[in-house]
N, C-alpha and C positions, 0 to 999 in steps of 0.2 A: 416595336419601340425598343431601342437598346437600353442597357442599364443606366448609362449616363443621362439619357433623355428622361427616364423614369424619375431619377433623383431630382432633376431640375423641376419637373412637373410637381412633385410632392412638396418641394420647398416653396414654389410659387403659390400652390394651393394653401399651404399653412399660413403664409404671409397675408394672403387675401382674407382668410377667415379672421386672423388677428386684427387687421385693420377694421373689418366690419364690426367686431366686438367693441373696439375703441370708439368708433363713430356712434354706436348705439348706447354708449355709457356703461357697458357691461364690464369693460376693463378700463381702469384709469392709469394713464402714464404719468409718473412723477407726482402722484397724489400726495398732498401735504396737509396733514391734519394735526392740530395741537393735541397735546396730552393734558387731560383734565387734572387739575391739582386739588382745588377745593371748591365745593365739598367733595370729599373722596367717596368712592363707591360704597353704598349702603351705610353712609354715615348719618347718625342722628344729630342734627345741628341745632344750636341754640340761637334764635334770632335776637337782634338787639331791640332797643326800646321802640323803634319804629317798624318792627317786624321785617327787618331787612338783613341781608348778608352780602358779602363781597365774593363773587365768583372769581376764581383764578385759574389760568391755564398757561401752558408753555408757549414761548415765542416760536413762530414758524419763519424760516429764512425767506426773505423777499416779500413777506406779507405786509400789506399796507392797511388792511382792515380785518376785523374779525366780526363774525355774526354769531351772537349768543341766542340760543333758543331754549326756553324753559317751558315744560308742559306737564300736565297731569297724566299724560298718556305716553306709552312707550313708542307708539308709531307717530307721535307728534302731529296728529291730524288737527288738533286745536292747540294753539300756543297761549300760555299764560303770560309770558314775557318774550318780546322779540326785539332785540337791541343790536345795534351796530356801533363799533368803537374802534379807535386806533390803538387802544391799550390792550394789555393781556389780563385785564381784570374789569369787573363791572359791579357796582353797588346797586342792588335792586331789591324791591320789596316783594315778598311772597306772603302766603297765608300760613297761620299756625295750623298744626294738627293735620298735615297733608303729606302725601307722597309725591315727589317731583322727579322728572327726568330732565336731563339737560345735556346739551352738546354744543360744540363750537366748530365753525368752519372758517377757513382763511381765504382772503382775497389776494391772489398771487398773480402777478403779470397780467392783470386785466381779467382774470377769471376767478369765480368762486369755486374753490376746491370742495370735494366731498367732505361732509361733516365728520367729526370724530365719532368714535363709538360713544354711545350715551352712557352717562353715569346716573345713578339713582340715589336720592337722599330723602330724609324724612324730617319733618318739622314738629314731630310729636316726641314725647319722652321715650327713650329707649325702653322697651318692655323688659321687665325683670325676667331673667332666665328661669326656666322651670327647674330649679335646683333647690334642694332643701338647705336649711341653715343648720350647721352642726351645733349641738347643744352640749353634750357631754361625751367624752372629755373635752374641756375647752382648750383653746390654743395654749401650748406650752405648760400645760397642767401636769403636776406631779401627782399621779393617782395611787391610791392604795387598793390593791386587789383583795378580793375576799379569800376565804379558806381554800377555795378550789382554783385560785389564781385567775379569777374571772372578773368581768365588769360588764355593765349594761350600757351599750352605746345608745344615745338618743339624738334625734334630729327632728326638725319641723316637718309638718305635712305639706305636700305640694298638691294644689288643686288639680283634680282629675287623675291623679296618680293611682294606679292599681297595684303596683309593686315597687319595691326599693331594692337596690343592689349595694350592699356594704362591702367595701374593700379595706383590708388592714394589711399594712406592709412594713417591713423594716427599712424600706427605701423610698425616697421622695418621688421617684419616677414610677413606682409601683411595678417594676419589671418582674418581681417575684412577690406573690401574695402569701401572707401568713394566714389570713382568713378571707374567705370569699363566699358571701352568703346572700341569699335572696329572701325577702319577706314581704308580707302585706302590711306589716306594722311599721311604726316610726321608732322602733327600738329593737335591739338584738342583744341577747346575753351570750357572751362568748369568752373563751379562755385565751389568755396570752401568757407570755413569760415574764418573770420578775427581772429587774435590773436591765431593762432594755428601752430603746427609743422606738416609738411607733408612729407611723403616718396613717391617717384614715380619711376616707371620703365616701360619699353616697351619691348614687344617681337614681333618677325616678323614671318609671315606665308610664308614659302618658299617651293616650290615643294610639296605641299600637306601636310606639317607638320608644327606645331607650334614649333619654336626653343625655347631654354631656354631664359628667359628674361635677359636683361642686368643688371649689378649691379645697385642697386638703388641709388638715390640721395635724399638729404634732403633739404627742404626749409622752410622758416618761413613767416607767414603772419602778424607778429607784427613788430613794429618798432625796428630797430637794437639798442641794448643797447650801451650806451657809455662804452668803455673798462675801467676797474678799473685801470687806469694808472695815476701816478702823473703828475703834471705840473712842468716843470723845472723853477726854479726862478733865481738861481745864480750859475755859470756865465750865463748871458743871451746870446742869439744867436749872434754870430759874435762879441763878446765882447773881447777887449784887456785888459787882467787882469794884475794886479801887484801882484806878489807873495810876501809873507812876508820874513823875514830874513832866515827862514828855507826852502824857496822855496815851500811853501805850501799855500793852500787856503781852505775855507770851502764851500762845495757844499750844496745847499739848494733846496728843492722841496716841493710841497704841500702834505698834508696828504690825504690818500685814505681811505674811509670808510671801517671798519672791517679789515684793513691790520694790521698784527702783525709784519711783517718784510719788509725791503726794500733791494734791491740789486743794488748797484751802480757799473757801468762799465765805465771806462775811457780808451780810446784807441787813438793811433795815426792814426787809420784807420777808415774810415766811415762804413766799413762792420764789424768792431769789431772782425776780425779774430784773432788778437793778442791783449791782454789786458795789458795796463800799470798798471792799478789799478783795483782790483776786491774785493769789500767789501760788507759785509752784516751788517745791523744795524736795531735796533728797532726805531731809530730816523728818523726825516725828514731832517737830515743834516749829513755831514761827513767831517772831517778835514783830508786832505791827501796831500802828497808831489807829485809834478810833476817837470818837467824840464823847465828851461828857454829856450826861443827862439824856441818854438815849436808850432805846431797846434794840438789841441786835440778835440776829440769827446766824448760826454758823454750822458748817458741815465740811467734811473732807472726803475725797475720793482717792483711790490708789491706782497706780499704773503698774499693771501686772502682765508680764509676757506679751508686751507690745500693744496692750489695750488699756484704755481708761475704764475702770469698773464703775458701776453706779455709785453715787455718793452715799454715805451713811445717813441715817435719819438725823435731822438737824436738832440743835439744842438752842435754847434762848438764854440770854443773859442781859443784865441791866448795868448801866454805868451811872445811875443816880443812887442816892442814898436810900437804903431800905427804911420804909416807914414802920411805925409801931403797929402791932396787930390791931385790926379794926379801923385803921386810918389809911390815908393815901390811896393807892390804887386798889386796895381791898374794899374801899367804901362803895356801896351800891345802894342808891336811893331810887324809889319809884314815885311817880306822880300820876294821878288819875282821878276819876270821879268817885271812887270808893276803894277801900281796902288797900291803900297805898300809904307811903310815908308822908306824902303831901296830897291834900285833897283839893280838886278844882271843881268849878261849877259852870264852866263855859262862859265866864265873864272876867275879863282882865286876868287871864290865866298865866300871863308872864310873871305875875307877882310870885306865885308858888314855884314856878320854874326857876326864877332867879334866886329864890330862897334856897332851893336845893343845890343849885350850882355854886352858890356862895358857901354853902355848908361843906361840899366836897373840896372846894378850893382851900378852905381853912384847914383841912386835914391833909393837904398835899396833893389832892387829886382824887379821881374816882369816876364812877359811872352814874349818870342820871338817865333813867328810862321813862319815857312818856308812854303810858299804857293806853292802848286803843282796843277796839276802834272807838275813837273819840276825837272831836274837833276842838282844838285849843284856841280860844279867842285871844288875839294879841293886839294890844293897844300901845305898847312900848317895847323897846328893843330887849331881846334876850341876851344876856351877857355871860360869856363862857370864859373860864380861866385855863391855866396850864394843867397838863396831865389829866385832861378831862374828856370823857366820852359822853355825848348826848345822842341817845339812840331810841329807836322803837323797833320792836319785833312783832307788833300786833296791829299795825295800821293807824298810827297816830297822825292826825292832820294838824298842821299849824296854819291858821288862817288870819290874815290881817283884817282887823275890824273896819267896817265901812267908814267910820268916823275918824280914822287916822288922818292927821294933818302934819306931816313930817317935813323937815328940811332935807336938802340934798345930802347924801352920804350918811344918812341915818339908816342902818340896815335892820333887817328882821333879827339876825343873829350877829352880834359884834363882840368886841373884846372886853372882858371884865376890867382890865387895867387901862383901857382906852387905846385908841389908835396910836401908832408910832411906838409900840412897845413890843418886846420880844416874846410874844405869846408862842407857846410851844406845846407839842404833843397833844394835839386836839384831834378828836375823831367825831364826825357827825354822820350818822348813817340811819337808814331805815325810815326816814321821815317823809311825809308828803307836805309840800309847801304850796298852799293856795294863796298866791300873792295878790289876787283880787283887784287887778288893775282897772277893770271896768267900773268899779264903784268908788275909786279913790281919786283925790286930788292932793295938792301938797302946798307947802309954804315955799317962798322964794320966787324967783323970776318966773312968771307965767303969763302968757298972753292967750286969751281964749280965741283970738282970731288967728293964732299961729299954733295949731294943735301939736306940731312936732316938738314944741318946747316942753311938752309933757313927758316925752319919752327919751330915754338915753341920756339923761342929765344927772345920773347918780341917785335917783329917787327909788327907795324901797328895794335896794339890792337884798337878795335873800341872805347871803353870807358875805361879810366884808371883814377881812383880816389884813392889817397893814402893819408891818414891822417898822423898826427904827430906820433912820436914813443911812446910818453907817452899817456896813456888812456885819460888824460885831453884834449889832442889836437887831438883826433881822429876826422875824418870826421863823419858826422851823417845825418840821414834822407835823404838817397839817394834812389830814386825810378826810376826804368827803366822798362817800360812796353809797350806792344802793338807795338813793333818794329819788323823789319825783318832784320836779319843780314846774310850775305852770302859771301863766297869766300874770307876769310881772312887768313893771315899768323898767326895771334895771337888769342886773346880772344875777344868775343863780349863785355864782361864786366869783367874788372880786378879791384877788390875792395880790398884794403889793409888798415888795421888800421882804422876801421870804426865801428859805431854803427847804428843799425836800417836801414838795407838795404833790399829793396824788388825788386824782379825781376820776373815779371809775364806777362802772355799772350803774350810772344815773340815767334817768329819763328827764327830758326837759322840752317844753314847747311854749311858744309865745312869750319868751323872755325878751323884752324889747330893747335890750342893748346887746352886748356880747353874752352868750350863755355862760361861758367860762372866760374870765378876763384876768390875765396875769401880767404884771409889769415888774421888772427887776426881780424875777424869780430865778434862783439858781438851783437847778435840779428839779424836774417835774415829770410826772408820768400821767398822761391823760389817755384812758383806754376803755373800751367796751361800753361806751355811752351811746344812747340814742337821742339825738338832738334835732328838733325842728325849729330853725332859727328864722327871724323875721327882719331884724335890723342889725346893723353893725357886723356881727360875726357869730358863728356858732362857737368857735374856739379861737381865742385871740391871745397872742403873746407879744409884748413890747419889751425891748431892752433886756432880754433874758438869756440865760445860758443853760446848756445841758438839759434840754427838754425833749421828750419823745411823745409823739402823738400817734396813736395806732389803734386799729381795730374798732374805730368809731363808725357809726352810721349817722350821716348828716343830711337833712332834707330841708327844703323850703317849707315854712309853715303855711298851710292853706286853710286853716280853720278860721273860726270867727274871732275877730279882734277889733278893738277900737283904735289901734295904732295904724298909721299910714304904712303901707308895704313898700318901702324904698327898694328892696333888694339888698342882700347882704352877702358877705363872704362865708363860705363854709369854714375855712381856716385862714386866719390872717396873722402873719408874722411881720413885725415892723420895729422901727425905732422912733421914739419921740424925741424931739429936739430939746426937751426940758431935762432929759436924763442922759448923763455922759456915758453910761455903760452901753456897749454895743452888743447887739444880738449876736450869738455865736453858738454853733454846735446844736442845731435843731434837726431832729429826724422825724419825718412824716411818712408813715407807711401803713399799708393794709387797711386804709379807710375806704368806705363806700360813700361817695358824695354826689348828691343830686341837686341840681339847681344852683342858685346863688348868682350874685353879680359876678363873682369869680368863685370857682370851687376852692382854689388855693391862691392866696395873694401874698406876695412879699413886697413890702413897701418901706423904704428907708427915707424918711423925711429930713434926715440930718446929715448923712455922710458925704464925704468927698472921696475922690479916688484914693484907695489905700486905707481909708478909715471907715468904710461902710461896713454894714453888717456882713458877717462871714459864715461860711461852712454850714450849709443846709443840704440835707439829703431828702429827696422826695421820690419814693419808689413804691411799686406794687399797689398803687391806689386805683380804684375804679371810679371814674368820673363820667357823669352823663347829664345832658340837658342843662348845661351851665352857660354863663354869660348872658342870662336872660335879664336884660336891663335896658330901658329906653333912654336913660339920661347920662350914663357914664361913657366916656371916651374909651377908657382902657379896660376892656373887659374880655374875658375868655375863660377857658377852663383853668389854666394856670397863668397868672399874671405876675411879672417881675418888674418892679419899679425901683430904679436906682439901687441896685444890689451890688455886693462886692464879690470877691473871689470865693472859691470853694463851694459853689452851688452846683449840684448834680441832680438831674432829673432823669430817671430811667425806669423802665419796666412798668409804665402806667398805661392803663386802658382808658382812652378818652373818646367818648361817643357823643355826637350831636351837640356841639358847642357853637355859640354865637360869637362873632368877632375874631377869635383865634383859638386854636388848640392850646398853644403856648405862646404868650405874648411877652416880649421884652421891650421895655421902654426905659433905657438907661441914659442918664444925662452925665455920668461921670466916666471918663475915659480910662482905658488900660485894664479893664476887668475881663475875666474869662469864665465861662460856664460850660458844663458838659451836658449834652442831651442825647441819650442813646437808647435804642431798642424800645421805644414807646410805640404803641398803636394808636393812631389818631384817625378816627373814622367819622366823617360827616362834620364839616365846619361850614357855617353859614354866615352870611352878611350880618353885621351888627344890627340890632333892633333899634338903635338910636336913629331918629329921623331929624331932629333939630341939628343944624350944622354946628351949633355951639358944642353939642355933645357927641359929635360924630367924628371918629378918627378917620383920617384921609385914606388909610389903607386897611382893608378888612377882608375876612373870609379866607385866611391862610392857615395851614396846619401849624407851622412855626413862623412867627412874625417878629422880626427884629426891627422895630420901627425906626430908630435913629441910626442904627447900623453898627457894623463890627468895630469901628474906631472907638466906640464907647463900650460895648459889650461884645466880645468875640464869642460866638456860639459855636462850640464844637459839636456838630450834629452827625451822628453815626448810626446807621442801620435802623432808622425809624421807618415804620410802615405808616404811610399817610395816604388816605384816599377819600374821595367824596367831598373835596373842598370846593366851595363856590367860586373861588378865585384862583387858588393854586396851592401847592404844597409848601413852598418856602418864599419868604421875603426877607431880604437883608441877611440871608444865611446861604452859604455854599456848603452843602453837606459833603462830608468825606465819603460816605457811602449811603445807600438807601436799601430798604427791604422791599422785595417784590411780593411778599406775602406776610400775613400777620406774624409777629414775633410770638413765640411760645416760651414761657419762663418756667 
């Protein structure tokens, strides 16, 4: 056979072998498999409330279907989930505390391609790494060395560790070690140098292997430098200042070397979470207006070498007149069963409480402490005046007597000077309110055959403060915090016609109207509360401005109650037609809301186009299991009824809602809202069955019922999956997200 014939024979033989391999499935021609996106390899995933997650993978050109396989076994001989879809994602339930393998194959040109390589993920908590925790020196600590320039490093023990490896370096990447020691102990005494910066870390030897070292910590062996912060000069600490004719004063502080700017902050709060004045200047002084009859905190930071330094320690000053020693805010009276300024016996205890409150009011204000543990019997309203704190630090309980028979709007705690007065500088904290609704009835309209008349009609509100009708006579500086409210027919706090209201760190459950109800309040901060609501709303604002609602936990109340469980909003913002002021500038963020007729509801009963409530920001909230109601048409996770411009909804996680994820029902034309980068997972058909109460369109991620002619919804980059009907109705999104947004 000549050379040419041999070459032809070898080529033919090679082609024959290759075709045989293809026909036997050993070699695939043009195999097209997706790339797995989520869960990623070796990821520890957190399942949602229904123990589900959304699998995601890349698109394959020409694919018309995808086959998702989920198994507890890497050879997939038994499948936990076996699903086919036209999408590149699938929402499916798995079990907690398990290891899963998953893969996806594509259907291309009439054939199922080979599956992708599998990915593995876990539905249990990621195990803590076998690393010690560094104790001393702590992070960024300035240490003092002993006479031999040494110190003792300390760290926590690791289970099963037989040795530890200590590394000390002058460099954060540890490329050169100053000290390199191995020990069986959780400490080591070693010398270093003065006036240096050091990095250190420790690794553990467990079961024959050295584990990865812990994250390093840094410490310093030189003296801690003084922070480049100014010293406050005027107003001085605890000074009672006199404002000029324009209610202003000049703040002064010392110069900081190399500072090119200064930042002045003035606040009504010692944590500066809301600023009254926020100014930047090149000078060491600033002339600025504040209000009379208030307490202020102030501080200054310096801009040095391109960075803002930490602010100096704050100082406090007062813009009301200083009282004589032993009077005013220096007055402190106690009430209790023994050893106190006023003695109670558990019967009509509001008598002594009101005597004490009247006494401090006559002296210009002060503190009244209810000493506990003790339950105070209340048969008439407690009356609080200006510049007064009503507190308990020892577990005092205020309990309404079974025989109370009060009219509507008669509260447990009210105003000494009566409603419609400018009550101011009131603090109520540390108290437990047993509002005793199961054992009470009341005066006024009441129909035993219509039990709902008993609840939500203004009876037995725990705290009710209402300022004058003109803004000049509003109540102001009302603070309610660290209380526990429960079992009431009305609100825990009902604040009308007021400025500067705070409600924080309270617990409340089974309050049978709005737990917190504000109307015509200018400036409010509602935060760090845990609320289980049953009717009306957990937090409600009407016709108010400049309110922030954040870091609250809101849940449906599921305990024992004599009230009908209508379903209620977690947070409700609205306008009443009886009040001309329009809601404006409300911010709702970082709340965790479960249940509710709606988790968040915006409802304007008054406005027309251009005059509706304006400017609401809703972001970073976690909402789940909402829209649970059988009688309301317009329900979902976030519901918008007749709202104006300036509404922005973004970066919210919405899981498992009924009716809609975001519902818009606007009857006024010409308005625009922005909805972007939300994750909406699992939207189901409304639970309403009666046609009277059933909206004609339901089960959408974003549902604009009346349409864009009335409210134009700018939807961008929202991730929507698992909707019973569809992702959008009455909305044309600018763009969509194919996988969950991460903020």
